[in-house]
C-alpha positions in Angstrom: -13.4 -12.7 138.7 -13.4 -15.9 136.7 -16.0 -14.4 134.2 -14.1 -11.2 133.4 -14.0 -10.5 129.7 -16.1 -13.6 129.0 -19.3 -11.8 128.3 -21.0 -12.4 124.9 -20.3 -9.6 122.5 -17.2 -8.3 124.4 -19.1 -5.5 126.1 -16.7 -5.4 129.1 -13.6 -5.1 126.8 -15.3 -2.3 124.8 -16.2 -0.5 128.0 -12.6 -0.8 129.4 -11.2 0.4 126.0 -13.5 3.5 126.1 -12.6 4.3 129.7 -8.9 4.1 128.9 -9.4 6.3 125.8 -11.1 8.9 128.0 -8.2 8.9 130.4 -10.3 7.7 133.4 -8.0 6.1 136.0 -8.8 2.5 136.6 -8.3 0.6 139.9 -7.7 -3.1 139.4 -9.1 -5.3 142.2 -8.4 -9.0 142.1 -11.0 -11.2 143.8 -9.2 -14.0 145.6 -12.3 -15.8 147.1 -13.3 -18.8 144.8 -16.8 -18.7 146.4 -17.2 -15.1 145.0 -15.9 -16.0 141.5 -12.2 -15.5 142.3 -9.6 -16.9 139.9 -5.8 -17.1 139.8 -4.4 -13.9 138.3 -2.9 -15.8 135.4 -6.4 -16.9 134.4 -7.5 -13.3 134.3 -4.5 -12.3 132.3 -5.2 -15.1 129.8 -8.9 -14.0 129.4 -8.0 -10.4 128.8 -8.0 -9.3 125.1 -4.5 -9.0 123.9 -4.8 -5.3 122.8 -5.7 -4.4 126.4 -2.7 -6.2 127.7 -0.1 -5.1 125.1 -1.3 -1.8 123.6 -3.4 -0.4 126.4 -1.2 -1.8 129.1 -4.1 -2.7 131.4 -1.9 -4.6 133.8 0.9 -2.1 134.2 -0.3 -1.1 137.7 -0.6 -3.7 140.4 -4.0 -5.0 141.3 -5.3 -4.9 144.8 -6.0 -8.4 146.1 -9.5 -8.7 147.5 -9.1 -11.5 150.2 -11.9 -13.7 151.6 -11.1 -13.5 155.3 -13.1 -10.6 156.9 -10.2 -8.7 158.4 -8.2 -9.0 155.2 -11.2 -8.1 153.1 -11.7 -4.9 155.1 -8.1 -3.9 154.5 -8.4 -4.7 150.8 -11.6 -2.6 150.4 -10.0 0.3 152.2 -7.0 0.1 149.9 -9.3 0.1 146.9 -11.3 3.1 148.2 -8.1 5.0 148.9 -6.9 4.2 145.3 -10.2 5.7 144.1 -9.5 8.9 146.1 -11.3 8.3 149.4 -9.8 9.9 152.5 -9.7 8.3 155.9 -12.5 9.5 158.2 -11.4 11.6 161.2 -11.8 9.8 164.5 -12.3 11.1 168.0 -9.1 10.8 169.9 -9.2 8.0 172.5 -6.6 7.4 175.1 -3.9 4.8 174.0 -5.1 2.4 176.7 -8.6 2.5 175.3 -7.3 1.8 171.8 -5.3 -1.1 173.1 -8.3 -2.6 174.8 -10.5 -2.2 171.7 -7.8 -3.9 169.5 -7.4 -6.7 172.0 -11.1 -7.3 172.0 -11.1 -7.5 168.3 -8.1 -9.9 168.1 -9.6 -12.2 170.7 -13.0 -12.3 169.1 -14.8 -10.5 171.9 -17.4 -8.6 170.0 -19.4 -7.5 173.0 -23.1 -6.9 172.9 
């Protein structure tokens, strides 16, 4: 968010350096909602210590955008979870017509209940 790497003492940068040294995979998630502290990506890039950008190559992998709109945010969070190794849950099989009806209710805003 707009405060990334701006903490006093540089604790976040030290933590990221250590994680990278240990070989722990990182998943970059970019908050897009200004109300949640989101900032343009170039701002985050400018705030990041240069050694993390150039030597540690922190931004070599694409970040997952975390969008504000609920439907988009759900997809963003699922992408982040999958990048962290989560597997999709198994679902009961429903008839295609039933799935179509459920999707239509969601698209039309019919929450039911």
